[in-house]
C-alpha positions, 0 to 999 in steps of 0.5 A: 533054412527056409521057414515053413509055417507050422501048418505046412510042417505038420501036413507034410507027412500026411500029404506025402502018404496020400500022394503015393497012392492018389494023384491030385485032381485040382480039388477045391479043397484037396484035404476034403471031398471036392469037385475037380478044378482044372488042368491037374497034374500028378505033381499037384499034391506035392509039398516042399518037403517031398521034392528031391534035390534033383526035382528042385534042380529041374524046377530052377528057373533059367534065364529066358533069351531076350529077357535082359532089358525087357521091362514088365509091370505086374499088377494085382487086385486088392486082397492078400491072395492077389498080392501073393500071386502078383509077387510070385509071378513078378519074382519068377519073371525077375529070376528069368531075367526080365526087369519087373516092376510091381503095381499091386493093390490096384483095386477091384477087377474093373480097376485092374482090367482098365489098368491092363487095357490102358497099358498102365500094367502089362499083366495081372492074375484074374479069375476065369469066372470073374473075367467072363461075368465082369468083363464079357457080360456072361450071365452067372448061370451061363458060365461053363461049370467045366473049368477048362471050358470056362478058361477057353471061353475067357481066353477067346474073349480076351484075345479080341481085346488084345490080351493073352490069357495064360493057362489056368492054375490048378486051384480055384477060389470059389464058393463052397459050404462048410461046417465045423467037425462037431456039426458034421458029426451031428449031421451024419458026416455030410460030404456034399451039399445035397447031404444037407437036404433033410436038415437044411430047414433047421440050419442057420447059414452065414455068408457075406451080405451080398451072398443072400442075393446072388445066384452063385451063392445062397439063391443058387444053392437053395434053387439047385438043391431044393432046400430052404435054410432056416435063416440066412445070417449075413456077416463079414466074419463068417468063420467067427460066426460059424465057430461061435455056433451062431450059424451051423453052415457057412459060405467060404472061399476054397482058398481061405487061409482060415481053412488051413486050421483044419477044423472045418469040413468043406462040402462038395458042390455036387450039383455044380452051382458055383462057377469055376474061378481058376487064375489065369495070368492075363497079359497084354499082347505086346507084353506077351511078345516080350515073354515069348514061349519061354517066358510064358512057360516060366509062369505056367511052371510056377503054377503047377504046385498051386493047389487049394491047400497050398494057397490056403497055407500061403493065404494063412501066412499073410491074412492070419500070421501077418507076414509080408506077401513078398516074403511068402511068395519068395518062400513058395518059389524057393521051397519048390526049387524055382529060385535060390540054391538047389 
């Protein structure tokens, strides 16, 4: 029996009940009020326990014609979510018959992108907003807030560099504001950032040090929402700062494993300050030819259950529970029927 984390097991029944009446829309935090992300399908809210044997059988990765003998190197950047994604894609392609080598933990996006362009790796997962701002010199303020348009712009820019950007994930790893449930009750149970407008002057907000100077973080929030927080408290462990009560509000990333604990309320960015950061598996054109349409479909198929809440669970298992990314990725693929017995 494939092991699931306790958080997933506890959430199965609740998510199943919700999925009967509500179609997922790629929210930044599927368990709270959040803005839409991208490319959502009605299956997004599904978790492993909800899939029938027939559904799992339909998901089973089939050998791709011409894959045998084709060698691919999949890379990643240098943090847990990237390790997990790199392993998911690599293992999925292996199941399709490709010979796959991994080169994970390359470093920052600039290092990973250089490795891709030089041919040291054939593919790696990159965030659309990062692609536009870091590689193609789009100003943060000019990044489209519509996830599909941001992807289209990134895809077009990549094409000029002889790189194919495959369709994006439902999840996006972007900034949001969060408060503890206790603080939410004191503030009248806000659901969106604009609900903090009247109280912001009395609230201390925490975030990573660089957030204080970024237009897609503190500066952008204060300008767009016309608020001025009482104090910005920089720190590396924003969740600890928030839970200790040293800050009232925290900048968080929407797929952080800490959010899987369920003790925080994530607020909707109702004015669209934060750019979209959906993942696109970026592939050198020469490698994309090896993949072919069927190989590309393997990648996009294994992404279809990658909602924010699923990524939070996967990240929690690696970052908090200290499990190996390779094993967590293998569980993801097996749980949804992509690999293993069905």
